[in-house]
Phi, psi and omega in degrees: 000126179280161179302319180300319178292318178303315178297314185298319184282315192256342188229341186302318181295326179288320180295321180299322184271349189282156171290170182300316181296317179293324176302313180300316179299313181297318181293337177282317186275341184302314177301323177294316178299320179297316180300318179295315183287337182305323184282352178255000181297144177302144181281146176296144183223128176270110184287336176295320177284314182302321184291337180295326179260001181225043183297337179298338181293337178294345182256004183272156177284167188292323179295317177302315182294320178297319178289322179299319181263009175062044172270140180286005174280347178279185180286330181210156178198167174266127189306111181269359185264353172283168175304143183306329183284347180291145179292124182237037182287328185274130175276144180236163178296134181244193189292326178071032180279332192301321182295326177286319178302320184298326179298329179276323195250358181302319183291348180257359192296336179269350185280165177266101184246160167253120184236135176230136172247127175267118183095069189270337182055238179285343182095017184296324176292325177300319179296319177296316178295326179305318182274327180287312177261077195288351178245009188260158174266127183250120178254144179226126181240132183207153178287344177234070184295343179290349178280340187296128189250003184248152177227148174183159173293340181260007179244137174226126185237135183203167181283137166207137175252105185285358174273355185242119177302316182296323178293315178301317182290317183282324187267342179239303184303317184286356173285348178056044176245133173263138186248144175272332181215127176238126179243117179266108181221041185268240188286336185070010177290149182307307182299315186295320179296319181293312180302312184301313182294309189282336175280316187274348182300331181287341177256012170276132182292153173305132183085358182279170183239140174239122182248132176246109180276152181051045182293344179271358181302309181299332179287323189261338187239122181297328181288352180263004175221134182275130179054031178056039183293148172215157006276154172273175185294323179301316179297317180299313182293325177292323176296320178297316178299326181270006180059038176257152178285155178213156177223144174208135180291349181267355183246124176284154184299320180292328177291319178297313181297317181298315181298310183298327181279345187237358179280134178269303176208161176229123180231144180249142178224154174247127174273204180290333186234312186232178181255158172217161179238143173246123179246126177253139178268145178298000000 
């Protein structure tokens, strides 16, 4: 993790709200805080090497793998979102999505798929997918790709800003890769969730799945929607299920038409804490 990323994640919001004197103080101590936390950062791990001595992980279920690699998609995890120096010995209840995902994806686990997760953070979910989908290529897109700690011939990690239409188009669409599974787990902002689904749906393969995690965030949290904008993605998808019209300034007309003509089903689920949606393409 670079100093710029450390600042962006843990201090930028505080600096924005701080008085001039507090701003000066924070900008002085942040490099020191970074130096202290640097020694607690997770170590880089080569999964091609790691898997040779841990081949049994290829036979584990997805929830086990998420918990093993400390992904919040499992039933429990140690909070990875605090500063690295914070004590993380205690496991807490997590989203619990993995058990539901496995019901959909177990039959595909031996296939050669292209999978992308938007919002990879340290890449812990990528490591779990590496062992669960043992023949698949795993892509990870994040606004802070320097945080990613895993390496493999089957892993690809790169920058994407899901709040930016141009970034999604230039950093993902232009790779000319079609995906079997897309998981949106980035900022959870109202705009970003809508852009990600309607722009990327066209590069989802027929029969593929698009998952939007924490789809209820914009509905429940004011900080997840700018100027209290509506509709959020959850509302839009419910309108589609009810065959009602919807409008959003973030969706182009051709994207709307393409989605409506190619969506197979939309289903909502509740995990331990938040909701997610699974969208299947025809």
